[in-house]
C-alpha positions, 0 to 999 in steps of 0.5 A: 462366177458369183456362186463359185466365188461365194462358195469358195469364200465360205470354204476358205473361211472354214478350211484355212482357219482350222474350223474344219478338219481334213476331209471336210471337202470330201464329206461336203461333196459326198453329202451334196451328191447324196442329197441332190442327185444329178448335181454336177460341179461340186466334187471335192476337187471342184470345191478346192478350185472354188476356194482357189478361185476366191483366194486368188481373186480376193480383190473382188470380195465385197466384204473383204474384211468380214467373213461370210460365216461367224467363226467361233474358233472351235474345230468342227467334227462334222462339217456337213452338220454345220452346213444345214444350220440356217446361220451358215448360209452362203450369201451370193447377193453382193458377193462380188465387188467390181474393183476400181482398178482401171485395167481390170477386165470385168466384162470379160471376167464374167464371160470366161468359163470357170475351168478356164479361170482355174487354168489361168490361176494355175499357170499365171501369177501376175495379175496383168498377165491374168487380165491379158489371158482373160481378155483373150479367152473371152474374145475367143482369140485362137492360139496356136498352142491350144491345150485340152480344149482351152483357147489360151496360149500361156507363152510369156508375152510380157 
């Protein structure tokens, strides 16, 4: 989860502020496939999911007021060249901060697979409901409405 969160933070900082243009995620994904054959999970779509994961769980950001990368405001023409720079490293150490929210299910949060987190984020916007589904999913509670292999029932229970 920490890698997905840190990569999502890096992507969010660069794509949302206009540092990278359209197509940057596709270029990054393609470069990763070329340079690291056999690497899985870094398709352009999954990179977008990592960004979504970070943006929806920003309360976990250990440095929420500081971006991962210092951004000078200039648009990049080739995002992949910037990734090779040692100044643009993605720091995953201390990336996630456990919030002081008493109801936040931190142990369960790390037990739920990334794809399940994305499904929860796409389906439920209320944090209390998200906590419920994270807890249910981590405990393997079976539901009668299983979809695409997910153990989550997205009924409105609240």
